[in-house]
Steps between C-alpha positions, in 0.01 A plus 500: 500500500872465454670741262685199359194384307499650153195455279586498131256663259203546733185630332495880511146496636615345829545743788787491746261341752412227248869434437571488874237231547651297217848543649373382839351193335835423341708579807295294746374242250143571603180535298360843434143617455364730233208524259701716260561308177838662428636425847368146486659428161835656590514313831401174333779544243744539790376177660315669785185329622211745488142517618224757476216627712290193429782265602557692821129498579473125442806440717344705783187287478685167479714594800191592701588868531170561323293252695155503342421407140242780488770752586731350238224524239439862596869580450492321163199705391671818611822411320308436178389863504865608472663237280389264225483139614454241226258209541798267530647705785162523673475122485853469645415750777195298603677163513572382853 
């Protein structure tokens, strides 16, 4: 990212890589992806659109990169082993 982008008062828990991703989102006006709550909140406060693993997975399925529903469901099951997915998010993930 450009050195011209200065982030004021970033959370101390964010790494330089985290801050670089946020700067890229600002510089190119593009969404970023992360499941980290601190990154998500900081980016949201800066007006950056953000998605997580579940959003990326659903997008891959909707855009036919993941072609079969069974494969999509398998990825969802696998993702649930690593992150908590609320019932509301599960319902959203399964909507066509």
